[in-house]
DOBATI-470297 format. One record per residue: residue number from 1; residue in one letter; chain; z, x, y of N, C-alpha, C in turn. Coordinates in Angstrom, 1 decimal, always signed. Example, Ala and Ser with C-alpha at 12.3 -4.5 7.8 and 13.67 -1.06 7.14 Angstrom:
2
num,residuo,cadena,n.c3,n.c1,n.c2,ca.c3,ca.c1,ca.c2,c.c3,c.c1,c.c2
1,A,A,+7.8,+13.2,-5.7,+7.8,+12.3,-4.5,+7.8,+13.2,-3.3
2,S,A,+7.1,+12.8,-2.2,+7.1,+13.7,-1.1,+7.9,+12.9,+0.0
This chain:
238
num,residuo,cadena,n.c3,n.c1,n.c2,ca.c3,ca.c1,ca.c2,c.c3,c.c1,c.c2
1,X,A,+0.0,+0.8,-1.2,+0.0,+0.0,+0.0,+0.0,+0.9,+1.2
2,X,A,-0.7,+0.5,+2.3,-0.8,+1.2,+3.5,+0.2,+0.6,+4.5
3,X,A,+1.1,+1.4,+5.0,+2.2,+1.0,+5.9,+2.2,+1.7,+7.2
4,X,A,+2.3,+0.9,+8.3,+2.5,+1.4,+9.6,+4.0,+1.3,+10.0
5,X,A,+4.5,+2.3,+10.7,+5.9,+2.3,+11.1,+5.9,+2.0,+12.6
6,X,A,+6.7,+1.1,+13.1,+6.9,+0.8,+14.5,+8.4,+1.1,+14.8
7,X,A,+8.6,+2.2,+15.5,+10.0,+2.7,+15.7,+10.2,+3.9,+14.7
8,X,A,+10.5,+5.0,+15.2,+10.7,+6.2,+14.4,+12.0,+6.9,+14.7
9,X,A,+13.1,+6.1,+14.7,+14.4,+6.7,+14.8,+14.9,+7.0,+13.4
10,X,A,+16.2,+7.0,+13.3,+16.8,+7.3,+12.0,+16.4,+6.4,+10.9
11,X,A,+16.3,+5.1,+11.2,+15.9,+4.1,+10.2,+14.4,+4.3,+9.9
12,X,A,+13.6,+4.5,+10.9,+12.2,+4.7,+10.6,+11.9,+5.9,+9.7
13,X,A,+12.6,+7.0,+10.0,+12.4,+8.2,+9.1,+12.8,+7.9,+7.7
14,X,A,+13.9,+7.2,+7.5,+14.4,+6.9,+6.2,+13.5,+6.0,+5.4
15,X,A,+12.9,+5.0,+6.2,+11.9,+4.1,+5.6,+10.7,+4.9,+5.1
16,X,A,+10.3,+5.8,+6.0,+9.1,+6.6,+5.6,+9.4,+7.4,+4.3
17,X,A,+10.5,+8.0,+4.2,+10.9,+8.8,+3.0,+10.9,+7.9,+1.7
18,X,A,+11.5,+6.7,+1.8,+11.5,+5.8,+0.6,+10.1,+5.3,+0.3
19,X,A,+9.4,+4.9,+1.3,+8.0,+4.4,+1.1,+7.2,+5.4,+0.4
20,X,A,+7.2,+6.7,+0.8,+6.5,+7.7,+0.2,+6.9,+7.9,-1.3
21,X,A,+8.2,+7.9,-1.5,+8.8,+8.0,-2.9,+8.3,+6.9,-3.8
22,X,A,+8.0,+5.7,-3.2,+7.5,+4.6,-4.0,+6.0,+4.5,-4.1
23,X,A,+5.4,+5.6,-3.6,+3.9,+5.7,-3.8,+3.1,+5.0,-2.7
24,X,A,+3.7,+4.7,-1.6,+2.9,+4.1,-0.5,+2.4,+5.1,+0.5
25,X,A,+1.5,+4.7,+1.3,+0.9,+5.6,+2.3,+1.3,+5.2,+3.7
26,X,A,+1.8,+6.1,+4.5,+2.1,+5.9,+5.9,+0.8,+6.2,+6.7
27,X,A,+0.2,+5.2,+7.3,-1.1,+5.4,+8.0,-0.9,+5.5,+9.5
28,X,A,+0.2,+5.1,+10.0,+0.4,+5.1,+11.5,+1.9,+5.1,+11.8
29,X,A,+2.3,+5.9,+12.7,+3.7,+5.9,+13.2,+3.7,+5.7,+14.7
30,X,A,+4.2,+4.6,+15.2,+4.2,+4.3,+16.6,+5.7,+4.3,+17.2
31,X,A,+5.8,+5.1,+18.2,+7.1,+5.1,+18.9,+6.9,+4.9,+20.4
32,X,A,+7.9,+5.2,+21.2,+7.8,+4.9,+22.6,+6.7,+5.7,+23.3
33,X,A,+6.5,+6.9,+22.9,+5.5,+7.8,+23.6,+4.1,+7.6,+23.1
34,X,A,+3.8,+6.8,+22.2,+2.3,+6.6,+21.8,+2.0,+5.2,+21.5
35,X,A,+2.3,+4.3,+22.5,+2.1,+2.9,+22.3,+0.6,+2.6,+22.2
36,X,A,-0.3,+3.5,+22.7,-1.7,+3.3,+22.7,-2.2,+3.3,+21.2
37,X,A,-1.4,+3.8,+20.3,-1.9,+3.8,+18.9,-1.9,+2.4,+18.2
38,X,A,-1.3,+1.4,+18.9,-1.5,+0.0,+18.4,-3.0,-0.3,+18.3
39,X,A,-3.8,+0.4,+19.2,-5.3,+0.1,+19.2,-6.1,+1.0,+18.3
40,X,A,-5.4,+1.8,+17.5,-6.1,+2.8,+16.7,-6.6,+2.1,+15.4
41,X,A,-7.7,+2.7,+14.8,-8.1,+2.2,+13.5,-7.1,+2.4,+12.4
42,X,A,-6.3,+3.5,+12.5,-5.3,+3.8,+11.5,-4.3,+2.6,+11.5
43,X,A,-3.8,+2.2,+12.6,-2.9,+1.1,+12.6,-3.5,-0.2,+12.1
44,X,A,-4.7,-0.5,+12.4,-5.4,-1.7,+12.0,-5.6,-1.7,+10.5
45,X,A,-5.6,-0.5,+9.9,-5.8,-0.4,+8.4,-4.6,-0.7,+7.6
46,X,A,-3.4,-0.9,+8.2,-2.2,-1.1,+7.5,-2.2,-2.5,+6.9
47,X,A,-1.6,-2.6,+5.7,-1.4,-3.9,+5.1,-0.2,-4.5,+5.7
48,X,A,+0.9,-3.7,+6.0,+2.1,-4.2,+6.6,+2.6,-3.2,+7.6
49,X,A,+3.2,-3.6,+8.7,+3.9,-2.8,+9.7,+5.4,-3.1,+9.5
50,X,A,+6.2,-2.0,+9.4,+7.7,-2.2,+9.4,+8.2,-1.8,+10.7
51,X,A,+8.9,-2.7,+11.4,+9.3,-2.6,+12.7,+10.8,-2.6,+12.9
52,X,A,+11.4,-1.5,+13.4,+12.8,-1.4,+13.7,+12.9,-0.8,+15.1
53,X,A,+13.0,-1.7,+16.1,+13.1,-1.2,+17.5,+14.2,-1.9,+18.3
54,X,A,+14.1,-1.9,+19.6,+15.1,-2.6,+20.4,+14.8,-4.1,+20.6
55,X,A,+15.8,-4.9,+20.8,+15.6,-6.3,+21.0,+14.5,-6.7,+22.0
56,X,A,+14.5,-6.0,+23.1,+13.5,-6.3,+24.2,+12.1,-5.9,+23.9
57,X,A,+11.9,-5.1,+22.8,+10.6,-4.7,+22.5,+10.0,-5.4,+21.3
58,X,A,+10.9,-6.0,+20.5,+10.4,-6.5,+19.2,+9.3,-7.5,+19.2
59,X,A,+9.5,-8.6,+20.0,+8.5,-9.6,+20.1,+7.1,-9.1,+20.5
60,X,A,+7.1,-8.3,+21.5,+5.9,-7.7,+22.0,+5.2,-6.9,+20.9
61,X,A,+6.0,-6.2,+20.1,+5.4,-5.4,+18.9,+4.8,-6.4,+17.9
62,X,A,+5.5,-7.5,+17.7,+4.9,-8.5,+16.7,+3.5,-8.9,+17.2
63,X,A,+3.4,-9.2,+18.5,+2.1,-9.7,+19.1,+1.0,-8.6,+18.9
64,X,A,+1.4,-7.4,+19.2,+0.4,-6.3,+19.1,-0.1,-6.1,+17.7
65,X,A,+0.9,-6.2,+16.7,+0.5,-6.0,+15.3,-0.4,-7.2,+14.9
66,X,A,+0.1,-8.4,+15.2,-0.7,-9.6,+14.8,-2.1,-9.6,+15.4
67,X,A,-2.3,-9.1,+16.6,-3.6,-9.0,+17.2,-4.5,-8.1,+16.4
68,X,A,-4.0,-7.2,+15.6,-4.8,-6.3,+14.8,-4.9,-6.8,+13.4
69,X,A,-4.4,-8.0,+13.1,-4.4,-8.6,+11.8,-3.4,-8.0,+10.8
70,X,A,-2.3,-7.4,+11.3,-1.3,-6.7,+10.5,-0.1,-7.5,+10.4
71,X,A,+0.3,-7.7,+9.1,+1.6,-8.4,+8.9,+2.8,-7.6,+9.3
72,X,A,+3.9,-8.2,+9.6,+5.0,-7.4,+10.1,+6.3,-7.7,+9.3
73,X,A,+7.0,-6.7,+9.0,+8.4,-6.7,+8.5,+9.3,-6.2,+9.6
74,X,A,+10.3,-7.0,+10.0,+11.1,-6.5,+11.1,+12.6,-6.7,+10.9
75,X,A,+13.4,-5.7,+11.3,+14.8,-5.8,+11.2,+15.4,-5.8,+12.6
76,X,A,+14.6,-5.9,+13.6,+15.1,-5.9,+15.0,+15.8,-7.3,+15.3
77,X,A,+16.9,-7.2,+16.0,+17.7,-8.4,+16.3,+17.8,-8.6,+17.8
78,X,A,+18.3,-9.8,+18.2,+18.5,-10.0,+19.6,+17.3,-10.7,+20.3
79,X,A,+16.2,-10.9,+19.6,+15.0,-11.6,+20.3,+14.9,-13.1,+19.9
80,X,A,+15.7,-13.5,+18.9,+15.4,-14.9,+18.4,+15.7,-16.0,+19.4
81,X,A,+16.7,-15.9,+20.2,+17.0,-16.9,+21.2,+15.8,-17.2,+22.1
82,X,A,+15.2,-16.1,+22.6,+14.2,-16.2,+23.6,+12.8,-16.5,+23.0
83,X,A,+12.5,-16.0,+21.8,+11.2,-16.0,+21.2,+11.1,-16.7,+19.9
84,X,A,+12.2,-17.2,+19.4,+12.2,-17.8,+18.0,+11.2,-18.9,+17.8
85,X,A,+11.1,-19.8,+18.8,+10.2,-20.9,+18.7,+8.7,-20.4,+18.7
86,X,A,+8.4,-19.4,+19.5,+7.1,-18.8,+19.5,+6.7,-18.2,+18.2
87,X,A,+7.7,-17.5,+17.6,+7.4,-16.9,+16.3,+7.2,-17.9,+15.2
88,X,A,+8.1,-18.9,+15.2,+7.9,-20.0,+14.2,+6.5,-20.7,+14.3
89,X,A,+6.1,-20.9,+15.5,+4.8,-21.6,+15.8,+3.7,-20.6,+15.3
90,X,A,+3.8,-19.4,+15.6,+2.7,-18.4,+15.3,+2.6,-18.3,+13.7
91,X,A,+3.7,-18.4,+13.0,+3.7,-18.2,+11.6,+3.3,-19.6,+10.9
92,X,A,+3.7,-20.7,+11.5,+3.4,-22.0,+10.9,+2.0,-22.5,+11.2
93,X,A,+1.5,-22.2,+12.4,+0.3,-22.8,+12.9,-0.9,-21.8,+13.1
94,X,A,-0.6,-20.6,+13.4,-1.6,-19.6,+13.7,-1.9,-18.6,+12.6
95,X,A,-1.3,-18.7,+11.5,-1.6,-17.9,+10.4,-1.0,-16.5,+10.4
96,X,A,+0.0,-16.3,+11.3,+0.6,-15.0,+11.4,+1.7,-14.8,+10.3
97,X,A,+2.1,-13.6,+10.0,+3.1,-13.4,+9.0,+4.2,-12.4,+9.5
98,X,A,+5.4,-12.9,+9.4,+6.6,-12.0,+9.8,+7.7,-12.2,+8.7
99,X,A,+8.1,-11.1,+8.1,+9.3,-11.1,+7.3,+10.4,-10.6,+8.2
100,X,A,+11.4,-11.5,+8.5,+12.4,-11.0,+9.4,+13.8,-11.2,+8.7
101,X,A,+14.6,-10.2,+8.8,+16.0,-10.2,+8.3,+16.9,-9.5,+9.2
102,X,A,+18.1,-10.0,+9.4,+19.1,-9.3,+10.2,+19.6,-8.1,+9.5
103,X,A,+19.4,-8.1,+8.1,+19.9,-7.0,+7.3,+19.1,-7.0,+6.0
104,X,A,+18.5,-5.9,+5.6,+17.6,-5.8,+4.5,+18.3,-5.3,+3.2
105,X,A,+19.6,-4.9,+3.3,+20.3,-4.4,+2.2,+20.4,-5.4,+1.1
106,X,A,+20.1,-4.9,-0.1,+20.3,-5.7,-1.3,+21.8,-6.2,-1.5
107,X,A,+22.7,-5.2,-1.2,+24.1,-5.5,-1.2,+24.5,-6.6,-0.3
108,X,A,+23.9,-6.6,+0.9,+24.2,-7.7,+1.9,+23.6,-9.0,+1.5
109,X,A,+22.5,-9.0,+0.8,+21.9,-10.2,+0.3,+22.8,-10.8,-0.7
110,X,A,+23.4,-10.0,-1.6,+24.4,-10.5,-2.6,+25.7,-11.0,-1.9
111,X,A,+26.1,-10.2,-0.9,+27.3,-10.6,-0.1,+27.1,-11.9,+0.6
112,X,A,+25.9,-12.1,+1.1,+25.6,-13.4,+1.8,+25.7,-14.6,+0.9
113,X,A,+25.2,-14.4,-0.4,+25.3,-15.4,-1.4,+26.7,-15.8,-1.7
114,X,A,+27.6,-14.7,-1.8,+29.0,-14.9,-2.1,+29.7,-15.6,-0.9
115,X,A,+29.3,-15.2,+0.3,+29.8,-15.8,+1.5,+29.6,-17.3,+1.6
116,X,A,+28.3,-17.7,+1.3,+28.0,-19.1,+1.3,+28.8,-19.9,+0.2
117,X,A,+28.9,-19.3,-1.0,+29.6,-20.0,-2.0,+31.1,-20.1,-1.7
118,X,A,+31.7,-19.0,-1.2,+33.1,-19.1,-0.9,+33.4,-20.1,+0.3
119,X,A,+32.5,-20.1,+1.3,+32.7,-21.1,+2.3,+32.7,-22.5,+1.8
120,X,A,+31.8,-22.8,+0.9,+31.7,-24.1,+0.3,+33.0,-24.5,-0.4
121,X,A,+33.6,-23.5,-1.1,+34.9,-23.8,-1.8,+36.0,-24.0,-0.7
122,X,A,+36.0,-23.1,+0.3,+37.1,-23.1,+1.2,+37.1,-24.3,+2.2
123,X,A,+36.0,-25.0,+2.2,+35.9,-26.3,+3.0,+36.9,-27.3,+2.5
124,X,A,+37.3,-27.2,+1.2,+38.2,-28.1,+0.6,+39.7,-27.8,+1.0
125,X,A,+39.9,-26.6,+1.6,+41.3,-26.1,+1.8,+41.6,-25.8,+3.3
126,X,A,+41.9,-26.9,+4.1,+42.0,-26.7,+5.5,+43.2,-25.9,+5.9
127,X,A,+44.1,-25.5,+5.0,+45.2,-24.7,+5.3,+44.8,-23.2,+5.6
128,X,A,+43.5,-22.9,+5.2,+43.0,-21.6,+5.5,+42.2,-21.6,+6.8
129,X,A,+42.5,-20.7,+7.7,+41.6,-20.5,+8.8,+40.7,-19.3,+8.5
130,X,A,+39.5,-19.3,+9.1,+38.5,-18.2,+8.8,+38.1,-17.5,+10.0
131,X,A,+38.0,-16.2,+9.9,+37.5,-15.4,+11.0,+36.6,-14.2,+10.5
132,X,A,+35.9,-13.6,+11.3,+35.0,-12.5,+10.9,+35.2,-11.3,+11.8
133,X,A,+34.8,-10.1,+11.3,+34.8,-8.9,+12.0,+33.7,-8.0,+11.6
134,X,A,+33.0,-7.4,+12.5,+31.9,-6.5,+12.2,+32.1,-5.2,+12.9
135,X,A,+31.9,-4.0,+12.2,+32.0,-2.7,+12.8,+30.7,-2.0,+12.6
136,X,A,+30.2,-1.3,+13.7,+29.0,-0.5,+13.7,+29.2,+0.7,+14.5
137,X,A,+28.2,+1.6,+14.4,+28.1,+2.8,+15.2,+28.0,+2.5,+16.7
138,X,A,+28.4,+3.5,+17.5,+28.5,+3.4,+18.9,+27.1,+3.2,+19.6
139,X,A,+26.0,+3.5,+18.8,+24.7,+3.4,+19.4,+24.1,+2.0,+19.4
140,X,A,+24.8,+1.1,+18.6,+24.3,-0.3,+18.5,+24.6,-1.0,+19.8
141,X,A,+23.6,-1.6,+20.4,+23.7,-2.2,+21.7,+24.1,-3.7,+21.6
142,X,A,+23.6,-4.4,+20.7,+23.9,-5.9,+20.6,+25.1,-6.1,+19.9
143,X,A,+25.8,-7.2,+20.2,+27.0,-7.7,+19.5,+27.1,-9.2,+19.7
144,X,A,+27.7,-9.9,+18.7,+27.9,-9.3,+17.3,+26.6,-9.0,+16.7
145,X,A,+26.6,-8.3,+15.6,+25.4,-7.8,+14.9,+24.6,-9.0,+14.4
146,X,A,+23.3,-8.8,+14.2,+22.5,-9.9,+13.6,+23.0,-10.4,+12.3
147,X,A,+23.5,-9.4,+11.5,+24.1,-9.8,+10.2,+25.3,-10.6,+10.3
148,X,A,+26.2,-10.3,+11.3,+27.4,-11.1,+11.5,+27.0,-12.5,+11.9
149,X,A,+26.0,-12.6,+12.8,+25.6,-13.9,+13.2,+25.1,-14.8,+12.1
150,X,A,+24.3,-14.1,+11.2,+23.7,-14.8,+10.0,+24.9,-15.3,+9.1
151,X,A,+25.8,-14.4,+8.9,+27.0,-14.8,+8.0,+27.8,-15.9,+8.7
152,X,A,+28.0,-15.8,+10.0,+28.8,-16.8,+10.7,+28.1,-18.2,+10.6
153,X,A,+26.8,-18.2,+10.8,+26.1,-19.5,+10.7,+26.2,-20.1,+9.3
154,X,A,+26.2,-19.2,+8.3,+26.3,-19.7,+6.9,+27.7,-20.4,+6.8
155,X,A,+28.7,-19.8,+7.3,+30.1,-20.3,+7.2,+30.2,-21.6,+7.9
156,X,A,+29.7,-21.7,+9.2,+29.8,-22.9,+10.0,+29.0,-24.0,+9.3
157,X,A,+27.9,-23.7,+8.6,+27.2,-24.8,+7.9,+28.0,-25.4,+6.8
158,X,A,+29.0,-24.7,+6.2,+29.7,-25.2,+5.1,+31.1,-25.6,+5.4
159,X,A,+31.7,-25.1,+6.5,+33.1,-25.4,+6.9,+33.1,-26.5,+7.9
160,X,A,+33.5,-27.7,+7.5,+33.4,-28.9,+8.5,+34.3,-28.7,+9.7
161,X,A,+35.4,-27.9,+9.5,+36.4,-27.8,+10.6,+36.0,-26.8,+11.7
162,X,A,+34.8,-26.1,+11.5,+34.3,-25.2,+12.4,+33.0,-25.7,+13.0
163,X,A,+32.9,-25.8,+14.3,+31.7,-26.4,+15.0,+30.7,-25.4,+15.3
164,X,A,+31.1,-24.1,+15.6,+30.2,-23.1,+15.9,+30.9,-21.8,+15.8
165,X,A,+30.3,-20.6,+16.1,+30.9,-19.4,+16.2,+31.0,-18.9,+17.6
166,X,A,+31.9,-18.0,+17.9,+32.0,-17.4,+19.3,+32.8,-16.1,+19.2
167,X,A,+32.6,-15.3,+20.2,+33.4,-14.1,+20.3,+34.6,-14.4,+21.2
168,X,A,+35.7,-13.7,+21.0,+36.9,-13.8,+21.9,+37.3,-15.2,+22.1
169,X,A,+37.4,-16.0,+21.1,+37.8,-17.4,+21.2,+39.2,-17.6,+20.5
170,X,A,+39.9,-18.5,+21.1,+41.2,-19.0,+20.5,+41.0,-20.5,+20.1
171,X,A,+39.9,-21.0,+20.3,+39.6,-22.4,+20.0,+39.6,-22.6,+18.4
172,X,A,+40.5,-23.4,+17.9,+40.5,-23.5,+16.4,+39.3,-24.2,+15.8
173,X,A,+38.5,-24.8,+16.6,+37.2,-25.4,+16.1,+36.1,-24.4,+16.1
174,X,A,+36.3,-23.2,+16.6,+35.3,-22.2,+16.6,+35.6,-21.1,+15.6
175,X,A,+34.6,-20.6,+15.0,+34.7,-19.4,+14.1,+34.7,-18.2,+15.0
176,X,A,+35.8,-17.4,+15.0,+36.0,-16.2,+15.8,+35.2,-15.1,+15.1
177,X,A,+34.4,-14.4,+15.9,+33.7,-13.2,+15.4,+34.0,-12.0,+16.3
178,X,A,+34.6,-11.0,+15.8,+35.0,-9.8,+16.6,+34.0,-8.7,+16.2
179,X,A,+33.8,-7.8,+17.2,+33.0,-6.6,+16.9,+33.7,-5.3,+17.3
180,X,A,+33.5,-4.3,+16.6,+34.1,-2.9,+16.9,+32.9,-1.9,+16.9
181,X,A,+32.9,-1.0,+17.8,+31.9,+0.1,+17.9,+32.6,+1.4,+17.8
182,X,A,+32.4,+2.2,+16.7,+33.0,+3.5,+16.6,+32.2,+4.4,+15.7
183,X,A,+32.2,+5.7,+16.1,+31.6,+6.7,+15.3,+30.1,+6.5,+14.9
184,X,A,+29.8,+6.8,+13.7,+28.5,+6.6,+13.1,+28.5,+5.6,+12.0
185,X,A,+29.3,+4.6,+12.1,+29.5,+3.6,+11.0,+28.2,+2.8,+10.8
186,X,A,+27.6,+2.9,+9.6,+26.3,+2.1,+9.3,+26.5,+0.6,+9.4
187,X,A,+27.7,+0.1,+9.0,+27.9,-1.3,+9.1,+28.9,-1.8,+8.1
188,X,A,+29.9,-2.5,+8.7,+31.0,-3.1,+7.9,+31.1,-4.6,+8.3
189,X,A,+31.1,-5.5,+7.4,+31.2,-6.9,+7.7,+32.3,-7.5,+6.8
190,X,A,+33.3,-8.2,+7.5,+34.5,-8.7,+6.8,+34.7,-10.2,+7.1
191,X,A,+34.9,-11.0,+6.1,+35.3,-12.4,+6.3,+36.7,-12.6,+5.8
192,X,A,+37.5,-13.2,+6.6,+38.9,-13.4,+6.2,+39.3,-14.9,+6.2
193,X,A,+39.9,-15.4,+5.1,+40.5,-16.7,+5.1,+42.0,-16.5,+5.0
194,X,A,+42.7,-16.9,+6.0,+44.1,-16.6,+6.1,+44.9,-17.9,+6.1
195,X,A,+46.0,-17.9,+5.4,+47.0,-19.1,+5.4,+48.4,-18.6,+5.4
196,X,A,+49.4,-19.5,+5.5,+50.8,-19.0,+5.5,+51.1,-18.4,+4.1
197,X,A,+50.4,-18.8,+3.1,+50.7,-18.3,+1.7,+50.1,-17.0,+1.4
198,X,A,+48.8,-16.8,+1.8,+48.0,-15.6,+1.4,+46.8,-15.4,+2.2
199,X,A,+46.1,-14.3,+1.9,+44.9,-13.9,+2.6,+43.8,-13.6,+1.6
200,X,A,+42.6,-14.2,+1.8,+41.5,-13.9,+1.0,+40.5,-13.2,+1.8
201,X,A,+40.0,-12.0,+1.4,+39.1,-11.2,+2.2,+37.9,-10.8,+1.4
202,X,A,+36.7,-10.9,+1.9,+35.5,-10.3,+1.3,+34.9,-9.3,+2.4
203,X,A,+34.4,-8.2,+1.9,+33.9,-7.1,+2.8,+32.7,-6.5,+2.2
204,X,A,+31.7,-6.2,+3.0,+30.6,-5.4,+2.7,+30.6,-4.1,+3.5
205,X,A,+30.7,-3.0,+2.9,+30.8,-1.7,+3.6,+29.6,-0.8,+3.2
206,X,A,+28.7,-0.6,+4.2,+27.5,+0.2,+3.9,+27.9,+1.7,+3.9
207,X,A,+27.5,+2.4,+2.9,+27.8,+3.9,+2.9,+26.8,+4.6,+3.7
208,X,A,+25.6,+4.1,+3.8,+24.5,+4.8,+4.6,+23.4,+3.8,+4.9
209,X,A,+22.4,+4.2,+5.6,+21.3,+3.3,+6.0,+20.3,+3.2,+4.8
210,X,A,+20.5,+3.9,+3.7,+19.6,+4.0,+2.6,+19.3,+2.6,+2.1
211,X,A,+20.4,+1.8,+1.9,+20.2,+0.4,+1.3,+19.3,-0.4,+2.2
212,X,A,+19.5,-0.3,+3.6,+18.7,-1.1,+4.5,+17.2,-0.6,+4.4
213,X,A,+17.0,+0.7,+4.3,+15.6,+1.2,+4.3,+14.9,+0.8,+3.0
214,X,A,+15.6,+0.9,+1.9,+15.0,+0.4,+0.6,+14.6,-1.0,+0.7
215,X,A,+15.5,-1.8,+1.2,+15.3,-3.3,+1.3,+14.1,-3.6,+2.2
216,X,A,+13.9,-2.8,+3.2,+12.8,-3.0,+4.1,+11.4,-2.7,+3.4
217,X,A,+11.4,-1.7,+2.6,+10.2,-1.3,+1.8,+10.0,-2.4,+0.8
218,X,A,+11.0,-2.9,+0.1,+10.8,-4.0,-0.8,+10.3,-5.2,-0.2
219,X,A,+10.7,-5.5,+1.1,+10.2,-6.6,+1.8,+8.8,-6.4,+2.2
220,X,A,+8.4,-5.2,+2.5,+7.0,-4.9,+2.8,+6.1,-5.2,+1.6
221,X,A,+6.6,-4.8,+0.4,+5.8,-5.0,-0.8,+5.7,-6.5,-1.1
222,X,A,+6.7,-7.3,-0.8,+6.7,-8.7,-0.9,+5.8,-9.3,+0.1
223,X,A,+5.8,-8.9,+1.3,+5.1,-9.5,+2.4,+3.6,-9.3,+2.2
224,X,A,+3.2,-8.2,+1.6,+1.7,-7.9,+1.4,+1.1,-9.1,+0.6
225,X,A,+1.9,-9.7,-0.3,+1.3,-10.8,-1.1,+1.7,-12.2,-0.7
226,X,A,+2.4,-12.3,+0.5,+2.8,-13.6,+1.0,+2.5,-13.8,+2.4
227,X,A,+2.6,-15.0,+2.9,+2.2,-15.4,+4.3,+3.3,-16.2,+4.9
228,X,A,+3.3,-16.3,+6.3,+4.2,-17.2,+7.0,+5.4,-16.5,+7.5
229,X,A,+6.4,-17.2,+7.8,+7.7,-16.7,+8.2,+8.6,-16.6,+7.0
230,X,A,+8.9,-15.3,+6.6,+9.5,-15.0,+5.4,+10.9,-14.5,+5.6
231,X,A,+11.8,-14.7,+4.7,+13.2,-14.2,+4.8,+13.7,-13.6,+3.5
232,X,A,+14.9,-13.0,+3.5,+15.5,-12.5,+2.3,+15.6,-13.5,+1.2
233,X,A,+15.9,-14.8,+1.6,+16.1,-15.8,+0.6,+14.8,-16.1,-0.1
234,X,A,+13.7,-15.8,+0.5,+12.4,-16.0,-0.2,+12.2,-14.9,-1.3
235,X,A,+12.7,-13.7,-1.0,+12.5,-12.6,-1.9,+13.5,-12.5,-3.0
236,X,A,+14.8,-12.9,-2.6,+15.9,-12.9,-3.6,+16.3,-14.3,-3.8
237,X,A,+16.2,-14.9,-5.0,+16.5,-16.2,-5.3,+18.0,-16.3,-5.8
238,X,A,+18.9,-16.2,-4.9,+20.3,-16.3,-5.3,+20.8,-17.8,-5.3
């Protein structure tokens, strides 16, 4: 498979390494200093572009890739509120393809399935309050993380006593989501159900970015054969 990389930071370099190990070809690498390469024949030859950039750049990158007939796999977060409707329309009505996930880790996909199932159980036990915490490296600009938002939305969908999620809230009807930024932490997500009697906790603690990078390449392999707006739940049937 021919892959283009959009964004060549630590994640982009790791994706490149894993893609090559899996027998794929990197035909184009686009970063801040060579945006003109979106118009190159090498980029247009890609089956899929894997995009990890900043929230303010992501949607524009999708448009540039789609204009060249290239499908996109993206792990960029923070663009959904402003451009989500446009992306859904492009994929549903205009024949474009985007595989988007807030987190491509296989472990997080499993953790998410556990999170949904546990929330469904805990809806029956109102004596437990629920809260979340996410920790990431100091370079991460958005908060809470896209993964935390996804997990929080899953909880709110199952817990009748929570109306929505929010940061820095004391409202019992809201799911509190806290964020911590320290060091080079790849990502830790914790969900806690606390009562007077006991505490139930589930945590996903990423050791490195390798799991995210592998998941992104697996998503590219999946995207090559599929169309539309795709997610982790399409690829992994938990």
